[in-house]
NUDOVO-707272 format. One line per field, with one value per residue (C-alpha): residue number from 1; residue in one letter; chain; x, z, y. Coordinates in steps of 0.25 Angstrom, whole numbers, plus 5000, padded with zeros to 4 digits. Each point is the difference from the previous one (the first is absolute). Layout:
N
mido: [NUM | ...] .
tipa: [a | ...] .
marvo: [A | ...] .
u: [X | ...] .
w: [Z | ...] .
v: [Y | ...] .
// end
This chain:
438
mido: [1 | 2 | 3 | 4 | 5 | 6 | 7 | 8 | 9 | 10 | 11 | 12 | 13 | 14 | 15 | 16 | 17 | 18 | 19 | 20 | 21 | 22 | 23 | 24 | 25 | 26 | 27 | 28 | 29 | 30 | 31 | 32 | 33 | 34 | 35 | 36 | 37 | 38 | 39 | 40 | 41 | 42 | 43 | 44 | 45 | 46 | 47 | 48 | 49 | 50 | 51 | 52 | 53 | 54 | 55 | 56 | 57 | 58 | 59 | 60 | 61 | 62 | 63 | 64 | 65 | 66 | 67 | 68 | 69 | 70 | 71 | 72 | 73 | 74 | 75 | 76 | 77 | 78 | 79 | 80 | 81 | 82 | 83 | 84 | 85 | 86 | 87 | 88 | 89 | 90 | 91 | 92 | 93 | 94 | 95 | 96 | 97 | 98 | 99 | 100 | 101 | 102 | 103 | 104 | 105 | 106 | 107 | 108 | 109 | 110 | 111 | 112 | 113 | 114 | 115 | 116 | 117 | 118 | 119 | 120 | 121 | 122 | 123 | 124 | 125 | 126 | 127 | 128 | 129 | 130 | 131 | 132 | 133 | 134 | 135 | 136 | 137 | 138 | 139 | 140 | 141 | 142 | 143 | 144 | 145 | 146 | 147 | 148 | 149 | 150 | 151 | 152 | 153 | 154 | 155 | 156 | 157 | 158 | 159 | 160 | 161 | 162 | 163 | 164 | 165 | 166 | 167 | 168 | 169 | 170 | 171 | 172 | 173 | 174 | 175 | 176 | 177 | 178 | 179 | 180 | 181 | 182 | 183 | 184 | 185 | 186 | 187 | 188 | 189 | 190 | 191 | 192 | 193 | 194 | 195 | 196 | 197 | 198 | 199 | 200 | 201 | 202 | 203 | 204 | 205 | 206 | 207 | 208 | 209 | 210 | 211 | 212 | 213 | 214 | 215 | 216 | 217 | 218 | 219 | 220 | 221 | 222 | 223 | 224 | 225 | 226 | 227 | 228 | 229 | 230 | 231 | 232 | 233 | 234 | 235 | 236 | 237 | 238 | 239 | 240 | 241 | 242 | 243 | 244 | 245 | 246 | 247 | 248 | 249 | 250 | 251 | 252 | 253 | 254 | 255 | 256 | 257 | 258 | 259 | 260 | 261 | 262 | 263 | 264 | 265 | 266 | 267 | 268 | 269 | 270 | 271 | 272 | 273 | 274 | 275 | 276 | 277 | 278 | 279 | 280 | 281 | 282 | 283 | 284 | 285 | 286 | 287 | 288 | 289 | 290 | 291 | 292 | 293 | 294 | 295 | 296 | 297 | 298 | 299 | 300 | 301 | 302 | 303 | 304 | 305 | 306 | 307 | 308 | 309 | 310 | 311 | 312 | 313 | 314 | 315 | 316 | 317 | 318 | 319 | 320 | 321 | 322 | 323 | 324 | 325 | 326 | 327 | 328 | 329 | 330 | 331 | 332 | 333 | 334 | 335 | 336 | 337 | 338 | 339 | 340 | 341 | 342 | 343 | 344 | 345 | 346 | 347 | 348 | 349 | 350 | 351 | 352 | 353 | 354 | 355 | 356 | 357 | 358 | 359 | 360 | 361 | 362 | 363 | 364 | 365 | 366 | 367 | 368 | 369 | 370 | 371 | 372 | 373 | 374 | 375 | 376 | 377 | 378 | 379 | 380 | 381 | 382 | 383 | 384 | 385 | 386 | 387 | 388 | 389 | 390 | 391 | 392 | 393 | 394 | 395 | 396 | 397 | 398 | 399 | 400 | 401 | 402 | 403 | 404 | 405 | 406 | 407 | 408 | 409 | 410 | 411 | 412 | 413 | 414 | 415 | 416 | 417 | 418 | 419 | 420 | 421 | 422 | 423 | 424 | 425 | 426 | 427 | 428 | 429 | 430 | 431 | 432 | 433 | 434 | 435 | 436 | 437 | 438] .
tipa: [x | x | x | x | x | x | x | x | x | x | x | x | x | x | x | x | x | x | x | x | x | x | x | x | x | x | x | x | x | x | x | x | x | x | x | x | x | x | x | x | x | x | x | x | x | x | x | x | x | x | x | x | x | x | x | x | x | x | x | x | x | x | x | x | x | x | x | x | x | x | x | x | x | x | x | x | x | x | x | x | x | x | x | x | x | x | x | x | x | x | x | x | x | x | x | x | x | x | x | x | x | x | x | x | x | x | x | x | x | x | x | x | x | x | x | x | x | x | x | x | x | x | x | x | x | x | x | x | x | x | x | x | x | x | x | x | x | x | x | x | x | x | x | x | x | x | x | x | x | x | x | x | x | x | x | x | x | x | x | x | x | x | x | x | x | x | x | x | x | x | x | x | x | x | x | x | x | x | x | x | x | x | x | x | x | x | x | x | x | x | x | x | x | x | x | x | x | x | x | x | x | x | x | x | x | x | x | x | x | x | x | x | x | x | x | x | x | x | x | x | x | x | x | x | x | x | x | x | x | x | x | x | x | x | x | x | x | x | x | x | x | x | x | x | x | x | x | x | x | x | x | x | x | x | x | x | x | x | x | x | x | x | x | x | x | x | x | x | x | x | x | x | x | x | x | x | x | x | x | x | x | x | x | x | x | x | x | x | x | x | x | x | x | x | x | x | x | x | x | x | x | x | x | x | x | x | x | x | x | x | x | x | x | x | x | x | x | x | x | x | x | x | x | x | x | x | x | x | x | x | x | x | x | x | x | x | x | x | x | x | x | x | x | x | x | x | x | x | x | x | x | x | x | x | x | x | x | x | x | x | x | x | x | x | x | x | x | x | x | x | x | x | x | x | x | x | x | x | x | x | x | x | x | x | x | x | x | x | x | x | x | x | x | x | x | x | x | x | x | x | x | x | x | x | x | x | x | x | x | x | x | x | x | x | x | x | x | x | x | x | x | x | x | x | x | x | x | x | x | x | x | x | x | x | x | x | x | x] .
marvo: [A | A | A | A | A | A | A | A | A | A | A | A | A | A | A | A | A | A | A | A | A | A | A | A | A | A | A | A | A | A | A | A | A | A | A | A | A | A | A | A | A | A | A | A | A | A | A | A | A | A | A | A | A | A | A | A | A | A | A | A | A | A | A | A | A | A | A | A | A | A | A | A | A | A | A | A | A | A | A | A | A | A | A | A | A | A | A | A | A | A | A | A | A | A | A | A | A | A | A | A | A | A | A | A | A | A | A | A | A | A | A | A | A | A | A | A | A | A | A | A | A | A | A | A | A | A | A | A | A | A | A | A | A | A | A | A | A | A | A | A | A | A | A | A | A | A | A | A | A | A | A | A | A | A | A | A | A | A | A | A | A | A | A | A | A | A | A | A | A | A | A | A | A | A | A | A | A | A | A | A | A | A | A | A | A | A | A | A | A | A | A | A | A | A | A | A | A | A | A | A | A | A | A | A | A | A | A | A | A | A | A | A | A | A | A | A | A | A | A | A | A | A | A | A | A | A | A | A | A | A | A | A | A | A | A | A | A | A | A | A | A | A | A | A | A | A | A | A | A | A | A | A | A | A | A | A | A | A | A | A | A | A | A | A | A | A | A | A | A | A | A | A | A | A | A | A | A | A | A | A | A | A | A | A | A | A | A | A | A | A | A | A | A | A | A | A | A | A | A | A | A | A | A | A | A | A | A | A | A | A | A | A | A | A | A | A | A | A | A | A | A | A | A | A | A | A | A | A | A | A | A | A | A | A | A | A | A | A | A | A | A | A | A | A | A | A | A | A | A | A | A | A | A | A | A | A | A | A | A | A | A | A | A | A | A | A | A | A | A | A | A | A | A | A | A | A | A | A | A | A | A | A | A | A | A | A | A | A | A | A | A | A | A | A | A | A | A | A | A | A | A | A | A | A | A | A | A | A | A | A | A | A | A | A | A | A | A | A | A | A | A | A | A | A | A | A | A | A | A | A | A | A | A | A | A | A | A | A] .
u: [5001 | 5010 | 5008 | 4987 | 4998 | 5014 | 4997 | 4989 | 5006 | 5010 | 4993 | 4991 | 5012 | 5008 | 4986 | 4999 | 5012 | 5000 | 4988 | 5005 | 5015 | 5004 | 4998 | 5011 | 4992 | 4989 | 4990 | 5002 | 4998 | 4986 | 4996 | 5000 | 4994 | 4988 | 4999 | 5001 | 4986 | 4993 | 4989 | 4995 | 4998 | 4993 | 4987 | 5004 | 4999 | 4985 | 5000 | 5011 | 4998 | 5006 | 5016 | 4997 | 5004 | 5012 | 5016 | 5004 | 5012 | 5013 | 5005 | 5013 | 4992 | 4992 | 4984 | 4994 | 4991 | 4987 | 4992 | 5003 | 4990 | 5004 | 5003 | 5009 | 5008 | 5001 | 5007 | 5008 | 5005 | 5003 | 5009 | 5006 | 5004 | 5011 | 4992 | 4990 | 5003 | 4994 | 4989 | 4992 | 4996 | 4991 | 4987 | 4993 | 4987 | 4996 | 5000 | 4988 | 4991 | 4999 | 4988 | 4996 | 4989 | 4987 | 5000 | 5015 | 4995 | 4989 | 5011 | 5008 | 4987 | 4998 | 5013 | 5001 | 4987 | 5005 | 4991 | 5006 | 4995 | 5005 | 5014 | 5001 | 4995 | 5012 | 5011 | 4993 | 5002 | 5016 | 5003 | 4993 | 5012 | 4990 | 5006 | 4988 | 4996 | 5015 | 4999 | 4986 | 5007 | 5011 | 4991 | 4992 | 5013 | 5004 | 4986 | 5001 | 5014 | 4997 | 4988 | 5008 | 5012 | 4988 | 4994 | 5017 | 4999 | 4987 | 5010 | 5010 | 5007 | 5001 | 4995 | 4987 | 5003 | 5012 | 5004 | 5006 | 5006 | 5001 | 5009 | 5008 | 5001 | 4989 | 4994 | 5005 | 4983 | 4999 | 4985 | 4997 | 5008 | 4991 | 4986 | 5005 | 5008 | 4988 | 4990 | 5007 | 5001 | 4984 | 4996 | 5008 | 4991 | 5011 | 4997 | 5010 | 5003 | 5007 | 5006 | 5004 | 5011 | 4997 | 5012 | 4995 | 5004 | 5012 | 4994 | 4984 | 5002 | 4987 | 5000 | 4993 | 4995 | 5000 | 5003 | 4988 | 4995 | 5010 | 4993 | 4984 | 4999 | 5007 | 4993 | 4988 | 5003 | 4992 | 5013 | 5010 | 5002 | 5008 | 5005 | 5008 | 5008 | 5009 | 5014 | 5001 | 5014 | 5005 | 5011 | 5003 | 4988 | 4991 | 4988 | 5005 | 4989 | 5000 | 5004 | 4989 | 4992 | 5004 | 4997 | 4985 | 4999 | 5005 | 4990 | 4988 | 5004 | 5007 | 5007 | 5011 | 5003 | 5007 | 5008 | 5001 | 5011 | 5001 | 5010 | 5015 | 5015 | 5011 | 5001 | 4985 | 4996 | 4994 | 4988 | 5011 | 4999 | 4985 | 4998 | 5001 | 5005 | 5005 | 4997 | 5006 | 4994 | 5008 | 4996 | 5008 | 5008 | 5004 | 5016 | 5013 | 5005 | 5008 | 4988 | 4997 | 5015 | 4997 | 4997 | 4987 | 4986 | 5003 | 5009 | 4987 | 4991 | 4995 | 4992 | 5005 | 4988 | 5000 | 4988 | 4995 | 5004 | 4992 | 5000 | 5010 | 5006 | 5003 | 5012 | 5005 | 4993 | 5008 | 5013 | 4998 | 4995 | 5015 | 5008 | 4995 | 5001 | 5015 | 5000 | 4993 | 5012 | 5009 | 4991 | 5002 | 4986 | 4991 | 4995 | 5007 | 4988 | 4996 | 5007 | 4993 | 4993 | 4999 | 4986 | 4993 | 4984 | 4992 | 4987 | 4993 | 5000 | 5003 | 5011 | 5008 | 4993 | 4995 | 5015 | 5002 | 4990 | 5005 | 5017 | 4991 | 4994 | 5012 | 5008 | 4989 | 5000 | 5016 | 5001 | 4990 | 5005 | 5015 | 4993 | 5005 | 4987 | 4999 | 5014 | 4999 | 4986 | 5007 | 5010 | 4989 | 4995 | 5012 | 5003 | 4985 | 5004 | 5013 | 4990 | 4992 | 5012 | 5005 | 4987 | 4996 | 5015 | 4999 | 4987 | 5005 | 5010 | 4994 | 4989 | 5012 | 4997 | 5015 | 5002 | 4989 | 5005 | 5015 | 4994 | 4997 | 5014 | 5009 | 4993 | 5001 | 5013 | 5003 | 4992 | 5012 | 5011 | 5003 | 5001 | 4999 | 4989 | 5010 | 5002 | 4984 | 4997 | 5009 | 4996 | 4983 | 5004 | 5008 | 4988 | 4992 | 5007 | 5004 | 4984 | 4998 | 5004 | 4999] .
w: [4999 | 5004 | 4987 | 4992 | 5007 | 4997 | 4986 | 4999 | 5006 | 4988 | 4990 | 5004 | 5002 | 4988 | 4991 | 5005 | 4999 | 4987 | 4995 | 5010 | 4994 | 4995 | 4985 | 4990 | 4991 | 5003 | 4987 | 5000 | 5015 | 5002 | 4986 | 5008 | 5012 | 4992 | 4992 | 5012 | 5004 | 4987 | 5006 | 5011 | 4988 | 4990 | 5005 | 5001 | 4985 | 4997 | 5010 | 4993 | 4987 | 4989 | 4998 | 4987 | 5012 | 5005 | 4994 | 4993 | 5004 | 4995 | 4988 | 5007 | 5013 | 5002 | 4998 | 5014 | 5000 | 4992 | 5012 | 5008 | 4999 | 4994 | 5014 | 5003 | 4986 | 5001 | 5014 | 4994 | 4986 | 5011 | 5010 | 4987 | 4996 | 5003 | 5005 | 5008 | 5012 | 4994 | 4992 | 5011 | 5003 | 4991 | 5001 | 4990 | 4996 | 5002 | 5014 | 5002 | 4995 | 5008 | 5000 | 5013 | 5001 | 5007 | 5011 | 5001 | 4995 | 5010 | 5012 | 4995 | 5000 | 5014 | 5004 | 4997 | 5005 | 5015 | 5000 | 5012 | 4993 | 4986 | 5006 | 5008 | 4986 | 4995 | 5008 | 5001 | 4984 | 5002 | 5010 | 4990 | 4994 | 4987 | 4988 | 4993 | 5014 | 5000 | 4989 | 5001 | 5015 | 4992 | 4990 | 5013 | 5005 | 4987 | 5001 | 5013 | 4999 | 4989 | 5008 | 5011 | 4991 | 4997 | 5015 | 5003 | 4989 | 5010 | 5010 | 4994 | 4996 | 5014 | 5006 | 5008 | 5007 | 5008 | 5003 | 5014 | 5002 | 5015 | 5003 | 5013 | 5006 | 5006 | 5011 | 4997 | 5002 | 4985 | 4998 | 5015 | 4993 | 4988 | 5006 | 5010 | 4988 | 4990 | 5009 | 5000 | 4986 | 4996 | 5013 | 4991 | 4988 | 4993 | 4995 | 5003 | 4992 | 5009 | 4993 | 5010 | 4997 | 5006 | 5000 | 4993 | 5006 | 4995 | 5000 | 4997 | 4993 | 5007 | 5010 | 5010 | 4994 | 5016 | 4999 | 4999 | 5013 | 5005 | 4994 | 5005 | 4999 | 4987 | 4992 | 5003 | 4996 | 4987 | 4997 | 5000 | 4993 | 5005 | 4991 | 5004 | 4993 | 5001 | 4996 | 4994 | 5001 | 4995 | 5007 | 5004 | 5010 | 4988 | 4991 | 4986 | 4995 | 5009 | 4991 | 4992 | 5012 | 5004 | 4986 | 5000 | 5013 | 4996 | 4989 | 5010 | 5004 | 5014 | 5005 | 5008 | 4998 | 5012 | 4996 | 5012 | 4997 | 5007 | 5011 | 4996 | 5003 | 4995 | 4987 | 4994 | 4995 | 4986 | 5006 | 4999 | 4986 | 4999 | 5009 | 5002 | 5015 | 5007 | 5014 | 5009 | 5012 | 5011 | 5016 | 5012 | 5001 | 4985 | 5001 | 5004 | 4993 | 4992 | 4995 | 4996 | 4992 | 4992 | 4986 | 4994 | 5004 | 5009 | 4989 | 4990 | 5010 | 5000 | 5014 | 5013 | 5009 | 5015 | 5002 | 5012 | 5009 | 5010 | 5015 | 5004 | 4988 | 4996 | 5007 | 4991 | 4987 | 5004 | 5001 | 4987 | 4994 | 5003 | 4997 | 4987 | 4998 | 5002 | 4990 | 4989 | 5001 | 4994 | 4987 | 4986 | 4997 | 4989 | 4999 | 4998 | 5007 | 5009 | 5014 | 5004 | 5014 | 5014 | 5005 | 5013 | 5000 | 5008 | 4989 | 5014 | 5005 | 4987 | 5008 | 4987 | 4988 | 4998 | 4999 | 4992 | 4988 | 5001 | 4997 | 4989 | 4996 | 4997 | 4994 | 4990 | 4996 | 5001 | 4991 | 4990 | 4999 | 4997 | 4991 | 5007 | 5002 | 4986 | 4996 | 5010 | 4991 | 4988 | 5006 | 5008 | 4986 | 4995 | 5011 | 4998 | 4986 | 5004 | 5010 | 4989 | 4992 | 5010 | 5005 | 4984 | 4996 | 5011 | 4997 | 4984 | 5006 | 5008 | 4989 | 4988 | 4994 | 4999 | 5014 | 5005 | 4994 | 5005 | 5015 | 5007 | 4996 | 5003 | 5016 | 5003 | 4995 | 5010 | 5011 | 4997 | 5001 | 4985 | 4995 | 5009 | 4999 | 4992 | 4989 | 4998 | 4998 | 4990 | 4994 | 5000 | 4995 | 4989 | 4995 | 5004 | 4993 | 4986 | 4999 | 4995 | 4985 | 5000] .
v: [5000 | 5011 | 4995 | 5003 | 5013 | 5003 | 4996 | 5009 | 5011 | 5001 | 4997 | 5013 | 5007 | 4999 | 5000 | 5015 | 5005 | 4996 | 5007 | 5011 | 5002 | 5013 | 4998 | 5002 | 4996 | 5006 | 4997 | 4985 | 5001 | 5009 | 4993 | 4986 | 5007 | 5003 | 4987 | 4992 | 5009 | 4997 | 4990 | 5010 | 5011 | 4992 | 5002 | 5016 | 5000 | 4999 | 5014 | 5009 | 5009 | 4995 | 5001 | 5012 | 5013 | 4990 | 5000 | 4987 | 4993 | 5003 | 4991 | 4996 | 4996 | 4987 | 5001 | 4999 | 4987 | 5002 | 4998 | 5010 | 5014 | 5013 | 5005 | 4990 | 5002 | 5014 | 4998 | 4990 | 5008 | 5012 | 4992 | 4993 | 5014 | 5011 | 5009 | 4993 | 5007 | 5012 | 4995 | 4993 | 5013 | 4999 | 4995 | 4991 | 5002 | 4986 | 5001 | 5009 | 4989 | 4990 | 4991 | 4993 | 4988 | 5006 | 4992 | 5006 | 5013 | 5002 | 4996 | 5013 | 5007 | 4996 | 5002 | 5015 | 5002 | 4996 | 4990 | 4990 | 4986 | 5002 | 5005 | 4985 | 4992 | 5007 | 4997 | 4985 | 5001 | 5006 | 4987 | 4991 | 4991 | 4996 | 5005 | 5006 | 5007 | 5003 | 5008 | 5009 | 5003 | 5007 | 5006 | 5007 | 5004 | 5007 | 5005 | 5005 | 5007 | 5008 | 5004 | 5004 | 5008 | 5008 | 5002 | 5003 | 5011 | 5007 | 5002 | 5007 | 4987 | 4996 | 4987 | 4999 | 4988 | 4998 | 4986 | 4996 | 4987 | 4994 | 4990 | 4993 | 4988 | 4990 | 5006 | 5014 | 5006 | 5003 | 4996 | 5006 | 5012 | 5000 | 5000 | 5013 | 5007 | 4996 | 5007 | 5012 | 5001 | 4997 | 5009 | 5010 | 4997 | 4993 | 4986 | 4990 | 4986 | 4988 | 4990 | 4988 | 4990 | 4987 | 4989 | 4988 | 4986 | 4992 | 4988 | 5001 | 5015 | 5004 | 5013 | 5005 | 5014 | 5006 | 5014 | 5005 | 4995 | 5009 | 5013 | 4997 | 5017 | 5002 | 4988 | 5006 | 5014 | 5005 | 5007 | 4988 | 4987 | 4989 | 4989 | 4988 | 4991 | 4988 | 5001 | 4987 | 4997 | 5014 | 5006 | 5016 | 4997 | 5005 | 4992 | 4999 | 5010 | 5011 | 5009 | 4998 | 5001 | 5011 | 5009 | 4994 | 5006 | 5013 | 4999 | 4997 | 5015 | 4997 | 5011 | 4990 | 4985 | 4995 | 4986 | 4991 | 4989 | 4988 | 4999 | 5001 | 5000 | 5011 | 4994 | 5001 | 5013 | 4999 | 5009 | 5012 | 4999 | 5002 | 5010 | 5016 | 5000 | 4986 | 5000 | 4990 | 4996 | 4993 | 4995 | 5006 | 4987 | 5004 | 5000 | 5008 | 5011 | 4990 | 4992 | 5015 | 5000 | 4989 | 5001 | 4994 | 5005 | 5011 | 5007 | 5000 | 5007 | 5012 | 5000 | 4992 | 4998 | 4995 | 4993 | 4996 | 5012 | 5001 | 4991 | 4993 | 5002 | 5014 | 4999 | 4991 | 5007 | 5013 | 4993 | 4993 | 5011 | 5009 | 4988 | 5000 | 5016 | 4998 | 4988 | 5007 | 5011 | 4989 | 4998 | 5005 | 5009 | 4995 | 5013 | 5013 | 5007 | 4992 | 4993 | 4988 | 5002 | 4991 | 5002 | 4993 | 4999 | 4989 | 4995 | 4996 | 5015 | 5008 | 5008 | 5003 | 4997 | 5014 | 5003 | 4989 | 5006 | 5013 | 4995 | 4993 | 5011 | 5008 | 4988 | 5000 | 5015 | 5001 | 4987 | 5006 | 5013 | 4996 | 4990 | 4990 | 4992 | 4998 | 4996 | 4989 | 4996 | 4999 | 4990 | 4992 | 4998 | 4994 | 4991 | 4995 | 4998 | 4991 | 4994 | 4995 | 4996 | 4990 | 4993 | 4998 | 4996 | 4989 | 4995 | 4998 | 4994 | 4987 | 4999 | 5000 | 4985 | 4998 | 5004 | 4992 | 4989 | 4999 | 5005 | 4990 | 4990 | 5014 | 5000 | 4986 | 5002 | 5012 | 4992 | 4989 | 5009 | 4995 | 5015 | 5014 | 5008 | 5011 | 4990 | 4996 | 5014 | 5002 | 4988 | 5003 | 5014 | 4997 | 4991 | 5012 | 5010 | 4990 | 4997 | 5015 | 5004 | 5015] .
// end
């Protein structure tokens, strides 16, 4: 079992590295990436305009696969040109002519009309593993993104919604804090969406989805929406479709989207690449100053919040606050205009929650005016892109007939110690790439 896990780890790492390497031969690289995704884009063909408005590929380049829709052909042509950086700024007309199935269009109209039931069904559609439903989900998401882009103009180029990521070790009081903080926001007339990620069992695959039970008042608030989702083995403390769910909540008109991760450790901070402000919640017994200096989740946090500062734990909370303030002095700042702060609160009594809210508003104002918030979201879209690429590459690799034929034999040889996991991975990767004919 140990050899098998090492083998799959080595295999996945090498597969991702081969696709993520810097491309000296960018033409061939991008062409292969696009070709590997042809099976998931064939169904889009009927939803786009004819390719008459698009430029054809140059004669000295291999033409894109005929099954690719015009939009993907356009992107392929631009990526394979020497001037693709500037050319991609031009928007092809075919992107504005998406067509949805009647049921999906009904969901779209319900989401943008702030219908909670439509939002719940849209998130369920986004979480589906069915191929046809997944394609409709992406069309729905594209329509929501176009809608949000138009909404952003109304706010002078700013963002209507504000995304807050909340993470911390198990038992830090994340759900109780969201209950207190969410009620504060709704009392001020704000609409709040909470995406709570619950860990999935490594043996049965099931999830308890019990975070909502710790938010009894917020869960019945008409200005709040709480959606628990299973992690399904996804690393980093979030679910695979958390990014998509965030966009759908924004399309439904929520002013704040709070993402609560599973209980995490030092190196699990994938949520930081999904939100505008990343808040790390720690209990009073969160370690000493040396613990705060360690690299990982602490250095990407915009705010460190010491929770449970009440009763007998208040002295310990004051001490850990002072130690983390001292530790953050040794951290390299992620922003030119914002210095991470350490605050102390009590979710039970409400102490410090108002001060935390004022600090969050100050962070949003500074980063918006400096343009950092807009640039951060643009970078996150790129991270989102590569996340989908990694997931799809691994799926295609396991489904490849040449790989599936040899995989059981090589796994048996790895378990018996006949070959190393690294060598077996190299053999399978050779078969995988050898099956392509770009």
